[in-house]
N, CA, C and O atoms as a GROMACS GRO file, in nm:
protein
  296
    1PRO      N    1  13.503   9.180   6.762
    1PRO     CA    2  13.441   9.197   6.631
    1PRO      C    3  13.444   9.343   6.588
    1PRO      O    4  13.443   9.434   6.672
    2ILE      N    5  13.450   9.364   6.459
    2ILE     CA    6  13.455   9.499   6.404
    2ILE      C    7  13.334   9.519   6.315
    2ILE      O    8  13.300   9.433   6.234
    3LEU      N    9  13.269   9.634   6.329
    3LEU     CA   10  13.153   9.667   6.247
    3LEU      C   11  13.182   9.794   6.170
    3LEU      O   12  13.216   9.897   6.228
    4PHE      N   13  13.168   9.786   6.039
    4PHE     CA   14  13.188   9.903   5.954
    4PHE      C   15  13.055   9.943   5.893
    4PHE      O   16  12.974   9.858   5.856
    5ARG      N   17  13.032  10.074   5.883
    5ARG     CA   18  12.910  10.129   5.824
    5ARG      C   19  12.948  10.200   5.694
    5ARG      O   20  13.046  10.274   5.689
    6ASN      N   21  12.868  10.179   5.591
    6ASN     CA   22  12.891  10.243   5.462
    6ASN      C   23  12.848  10.388   5.472
    6ASN      O   24  12.731  10.418   5.495
    7VAL      N   25  12.944  10.479   5.455
    7VAL     CA   26  12.915  10.623   5.459
    7VAL      C   27  12.947  10.686   5.323
    7VAL      O   28  12.993  10.799   5.315
    8ALA      N   29  12.921  10.610   5.217
    8ALA     CA   30  12.950  10.655   5.082
    8ALA      C   31  12.860  10.772   5.043
    8ALA      O   32  12.744  10.780   5.084
    9LYS      N   33  12.917  10.861   4.964
    9LYS     CA   34  12.841  10.972   4.906
    9LYS      C   35  12.866  10.972   4.757
    9LYS      O   36  12.979  10.990   4.713
   10GLY      N   37  12.760  10.950   4.679
   10GLY     CA   38  12.777  10.944   4.535
   10GLY      C   39  12.857  10.822   4.497
   10GLY      O   40  12.827  10.711   4.541
   11ASP      N   41  12.959  10.841   4.414
   11ASP     CA   42  13.043  10.730   4.369
   11ASP      C   43  13.160  10.701   4.462
   11ASP      O   44  13.228  10.600   4.445
   12ALA      N   45  13.184  10.787   4.561
   12ALA     CA   46  13.296  10.768   4.653
   12ALA      C   47  13.258  10.664   4.759
   12ALA      O   48  13.157  10.680   4.828
   13ARG      N   49  13.337  10.558   4.771
   13ARG     CA   50  13.311  10.452   4.869
   13ARG      C   51  13.397  10.476   4.992
   13ARG      O   52  13.518  10.496   4.982
   14ARG      N   53  13.333  10.472   5.108
   14ARG     CA   54  13.406  10.491   5.233
   14ARG      C   55  13.332  10.417   5.344
   14ARG      O   56  13.209  10.413   5.345
   15PHE      N   57  13.406  10.359   5.435
   15PHE     CA   58  13.347  10.286   5.547
   15PHE      C   59  13.403  10.342   5.677
   15PHE      O   60  13.522  10.374   5.686
   16ALA      N   61  13.316  10.353   5.777
   16ALA     CA   62  13.357  10.405   5.908
   16ALA      C   63  13.336  10.298   6.014
   16ALA      O   64  13.237  10.225   6.010
   17ASP      N   65  13.429  10.288   6.107
   17ASP     CA   66  13.416  10.195   6.219
   17ASP      C   67  13.301  10.244   6.307
   17ASP      O   68  13.305  10.357   6.354
   18SER      N   69  13.200  10.161   6.330
   18SER     CA   70  13.080  10.202   6.404
   18SER      C   71  13.037  10.100   6.507
   18SER      O   72  12.927  10.046   6.496
   19PRO      N   73  13.118  10.070   6.608
   19PRO     CA   74  13.076   9.969   6.706
   19PRO      C   75  12.950  10.008   6.783
   19PRO      O   76  12.875   9.920   6.823
   20ALA      N   77  12.927  10.136   6.804
   20ALA     CA   78  12.808  10.179   6.879
   20ALA      C   79  12.680  10.146   6.804
   20ALA      O   80  12.576  10.123   6.866
   21ASP      N   81  12.685  10.145   6.670
   21ASP     CA   82  12.566  10.116   6.590
   21ASP      C   83  12.523   9.970   6.599
   21ASP      O   84  12.408   9.938   6.572
   22GLY      N   85  12.614   9.881   6.637
   22GLY     CA   86  12.585   9.738   6.642
   22GLY      C   87  12.541   9.688   6.777
   22GLY      O   88  12.509   9.570   6.790
   23GLY      N   89  12.539   9.772   6.877
   23GLY     CA   90  12.498   9.729   7.009
   23GLY      C   91  12.612   9.678   7.094
   23GLY      O   92  12.729   9.687   7.054
   24PRO      N   93  12.580   9.623   7.211
   24PRO     CA   94  12.683   9.583   7.307
   24PRO      C   95  12.775   9.472   7.258
   24PRO      O   96  12.889   9.463   7.303
   25PHE      N   97  12.728   9.388   7.167
   25PHE     CA   98  12.813   9.279   7.116
   25PHE      C   99  12.941   9.333   7.054
   25PHE      O  100  13.047   9.272   7.070
   26PHE      N  101  12.934   9.445   6.983
   26PHE     CA  102  13.050   9.500   6.913
   26PHE      C  103  13.135   9.591   7.001
   26PHE      O  104  13.239   9.639   6.954
   27ARG      N  105  13.096   9.615   7.123
   27ARG     CA  106  13.174   9.701   7.213
   27ARG      C  107  13.272   9.624   7.300
   27ARG      O  108  13.362   9.685   7.359
   28GLU      N  109  13.257   9.491   7.308
   28GLU     CA  110  13.344   9.410   7.393
   28GLU      C  111  13.453   9.344   7.309
   28GLU      O  112  13.423   9.286   7.205
   29PRO      N  113  13.581   9.353   7.352
   29PRO     CA  114  13.687   9.288   7.275
   29PRO      C  115  13.679   9.135   7.287
   29PRO      O  116  13.658   9.082   7.396
   30ARG      N  117  13.696   9.067   7.175
   30ARG     CA  118  13.695   8.921   7.172
   30ARG      C  119  13.794   8.875   7.066
   30ARG      O  120  13.834   8.952   6.978
   31VAL      N  121  13.833   8.748   7.075
   31VAL     CA  122  13.917   8.688   6.972
   31VAL      C  123  13.828   8.596   6.892
   31VAL      O  124  13.784   8.492   6.940
   32GLY      N  125  13.800   8.635   6.768
   32GLY     CA  126  13.707   8.560   6.684
   32GLY      C  127  13.779   8.468   6.587
   32GLY      O  128  13.895   8.490   6.551
   33ARG      N  129  13.709   8.364   6.547
   33ARG     CA  130  13.766   8.270   6.453
   33ARG      C  131  13.675   8.240   6.335
   33ARG      O  132  13.718   8.176   6.240
   34GLY      N  133  13.551   8.284   6.339
   34GLY     CA  134  13.465   8.253   6.226
   34GLY      C  135  13.335   8.330   6.230
   34GLY      O  136  13.285   8.368   6.336
   35VAL      N  137  13.281   8.352   6.111
   35VAL     CA  138  13.150   8.415   6.097
   35VAL      C  139  13.081   8.354   5.976
   35VAL      O  140  13.145   8.323   5.875
   36ALA      N  141  12.951   8.337   5.988
   36ALA     CA  142  12.870   8.288   5.876
   36ALA      C  143  12.755   8.386   5.856
   36ALA      O  144  12.701   8.441   5.952
   37VAL      N  145  12.719   8.406   5.731
   37VAL     CA  146  12.610   8.496   5.696
   37VAL      C  147  12.502   8.415   5.626
   37VAL      O  148  12.529   8.343   5.530
   38ALA      N  149  12.378   8.428   5.675
   38ALA     CA  150  12.265   8.358   5.615
   38ALA      C  151  12.136   8.426   5.657
   38ALA      O  152  12.132   8.495   5.760
   39ASP      N  153  12.032   8.408   5.580
   39ASP     CA  154  11.900   8.459   5.615
   39ASP      C  155  11.831   8.350   5.697
   39ASP      O  156  11.754   8.271   5.642
   40LEU      N  157  11.857   8.345   5.826
   40LEU     CA  158  11.811   8.237   5.912
   40LEU      C  159  11.660   8.234   5.932
   40LEU      O  160  11.603   8.127   5.952
   41ASP      N  161  11.595   8.349   5.927
   41ASP     CA  162  11.451   8.354   5.951
   41ASP      C  163  11.370   8.384   5.825
   41ASP      O  164  11.251   8.413   5.834
   42ASN      N  165  11.434   8.376   5.709
   42ASN     CA  166  11.368   8.392   5.579
   42ASN      C  167  11.290   8.523   5.567
   42ASN      O  168  11.178   8.525   5.516
   43ASP      N  169  11.351   8.633   5.614
   43ASP     CA  170  11.286   8.763   5.603
   43ASP      C  171  11.355   8.854   5.501
   43ASP      O  172  11.318   8.971   5.487
   44GLY      N  173  11.455   8.801   5.430
   44GLY     CA  174  11.524   8.879   5.328
   44GLY      C  175  11.641   8.961   5.379
   44GLY      O  176  11.706   9.031   5.301
   45ARG      N  177  11.670   8.954   5.508
   45ARG     CA  178  11.782   9.029   5.566
   45ARG      C  179  11.887   8.932   5.616
   45ARG      O  180  11.853   8.837   5.687
   46PRO      N  181  12.015   8.953   5.582
   46PRO     CA  182  12.119   8.859   5.624
   46PRO      C  183  12.145   8.868   5.775
   46PRO      O  184  12.165   8.976   5.829
   47ASP      N  185  12.145   8.753   5.841
   47ASP     CA  186  12.177   8.743   5.982
   47ASP      C  187  12.320   8.689   5.994
   47ASP      O  188  12.374   8.634   5.899
   48LEU      N  189  12.381   8.707   6.112
   48LEU     CA  190  12.520   8.665   6.133
   48LEU      C  191  12.530   8.562   6.245
   48LEU      O  192  12.458   8.571   6.345
   49VAL      N  193  12.619   8.466   6.228
   49VAL     CA  194  12.652   8.372   6.335
   49VAL      C  195  12.803   8.385   6.358
   49VAL      O  196  12.882   8.356   6.269
   50TYR      N  197  12.840   8.429   6.478
   50TYR     CA  198  12.981   8.450   6.515
   50TYR      C  199  13.030   8.336   6.602
   50TYR      O  200  12.954   8.283   6.684
   51CYS      N  201  13.155   8.299   6.585
   51CYS     CA  202  13.217   8.196   6.668
   51CYS      C  203  13.348   8.254   6.723
   51CYS      O  204  13.438   8.289   6.647
   52HIS      N  205  13.357   8.263   6.855
   52HIS     CA  206  13.475   8.317   6.921
   52HIS      C  207  13.543   8.207   7.002
   52HIS      O  208  13.479   8.109   7.040
   53ILE      N  209  13.671   8.223   7.026
   53ILE     CA  210  13.748   8.124   7.100
   53ILE      C  211  13.694   8.114   7.244
   53ILE      O  212  13.679   8.214   7.313
   54GLY      N  213  13.666   7.990   7.287
   54GLY     CA  214  13.623   7.966   7.424
   54GLY      C  215  13.481   8.009   7.454
   54GLY      O  216  13.443   8.012   7.571
   55GLU      N  217  13.401   8.043   7.353
   55GLU     CA  218  13.263   8.085   7.375
   55GLU      C  219  13.170   8.006   7.285
   55GLU      O  220  13.213   7.948   7.185
   56THR      N  221  13.044   8.003   7.320
   56THR     CA  222  12.946   7.940   7.232
   56THR      C  223  12.918   8.034   7.115
   56THR      O  224  12.939   8.155   7.126
   57ALA      N  225  12.870   7.979   7.006
   57ALA     CA  226  12.836   8.061   6.890
   57ALA      C  227  12.722   8.156   6.925
   57ALA      O  228  12.635   8.122   7.006
   58ARG      N  229  12.724   8.273   6.865
   58ARG     CA  230  12.619   8.373   6.888
   58ARG      C  231  12.553   8.408   6.756
   58ARG      O  232  12.619   8.424   6.653
   59VAL      N  233  12.422   8.420   6.761
   59VAL     CA  234  12.345   8.458   6.643
   59VAL      C  235  12.306   8.604   6.658
   59VAL      O  236  12.248   8.644   6.759
   60LEU      N  237  12.337   8.685   6.557
   60LEU     CA  238  12.298   8.825   6.554
   60LEU      C  239  12.189   8.840   6.449
   60LEU      O  240  12.216   8.830   6.329
   61LYS      N  241  12.066   8.865   6.494
   61LYS     CA  242  11.951   8.877   6.405
   61LYS      C  243  11.946   9.018   6.348
   61LYS      O  244  11.952   9.116   6.422
   62ASN      N  245  11.935   9.027   6.217
   62ASN     CA  246  11.928   9.156   6.149
   62ASN      C  247  11.787   9.212   6.165
   62ASN      O  248  11.690   9.151   6.120
   63GLU      N  249  11.776   9.327   6.230
   63GLU     CA  250  11.647   9.391   6.251
   63GLU      C  251  11.635   9.522   6.174
   63GLU      O  252  11.554   9.607   6.210
   64ALA      N  253  11.715   9.539   6.071
   64ALA     CA  254  11.707   9.658   5.986
   64ALA      C  255  11.574   9.659   5.912
   64ALA      O  256  11.511   9.554   5.897
   65PRO      N  257  11.530   9.775   5.866
   65PRO     CA  258  11.405   9.778   5.788
   65PRO      C  259  11.415   9.686   5.667
   65PRO      O  260  11.519   9.677   5.601
   66SER      N  261  11.307   9.618   5.638
   66SER     CA  262  11.305   9.524   5.527
   66SER      C  263  11.311   9.598   5.394
   66SER      O  264  11.251   9.704   5.378
   67ARG      N  265  11.382   9.541   5.300
   67ARG     CA  266  11.395   9.595   5.164
   67ARG      C  267  11.342   9.493   5.066
   67ARG      O  268  11.296   9.386   5.105
   68HIS      N  269  11.346   9.526   4.938
   68HIS     CA  270  11.304   9.433   4.836
   68HIS      C  271  11.403   9.317   4.830
   68HIS      O  272  11.524   9.338   4.843
   69TRP      N  273  11.353   9.196   4.812
   69TRP     CA  274  11.442   9.081   4.804
   69TRP      C  275  11.375   8.972   4.722
   69TRP      O  276  11.253   8.974   4.702
   70LEU      N  277  11.454   8.880   4.676
   70LEU     CA  278  11.407   8.770   4.593
   70LEU      C  279  11.456   8.641   4.655
   70LEU      O  280  11.576   8.625   4.678
   71GLY      N  281  11.365   8.549   4.681
   71GLY     CA  282  11.402   8.418   4.731
   71GLY      C  283  11.395   8.316   4.618
   71GLY      O  284  11.300   8.317   4.540
   72VAL      N  285  11.494   8.230   4.610
   72VAL     CA  286  11.500   8.129   4.505
   72VAL      C  287  11.512   7.992   4.571
   72VAL      O  288  11.599   7.970   4.655
   73GLN      N  289  11.424   7.901   4.533
   73GLN     CA  290  11.430   7.765   4.585
   73GLN      C  291  11.481   7.674   4.476
   73GLN      O  292  11.422   7.670   4.367
   74LEU      N  293  11.590   7.601   4.502
   74LEU     CA  294  11.648   7.511   4.403
   74LEU      C  295  11.598   7.370   4.421
   74LEU      O  296  11.637   7.281   4.346
   0.00000   0.00000   0.00000
């Protein structure tokens, strides 16, 4: 898996490869086939579910500081 961090300054958009920022999951090489993004715990932060070949799916819970968010129920 690859993790990019937004290092934009002003209007210039730039992303840097940051596997160390994502923890041990992003430091090990794997062959991935799918990822899903959803707010699994309804805290306003997107969580990730990764699926790699020959492995069980892994859930990565977003523990970043909470920001403003809006929930909509249809």
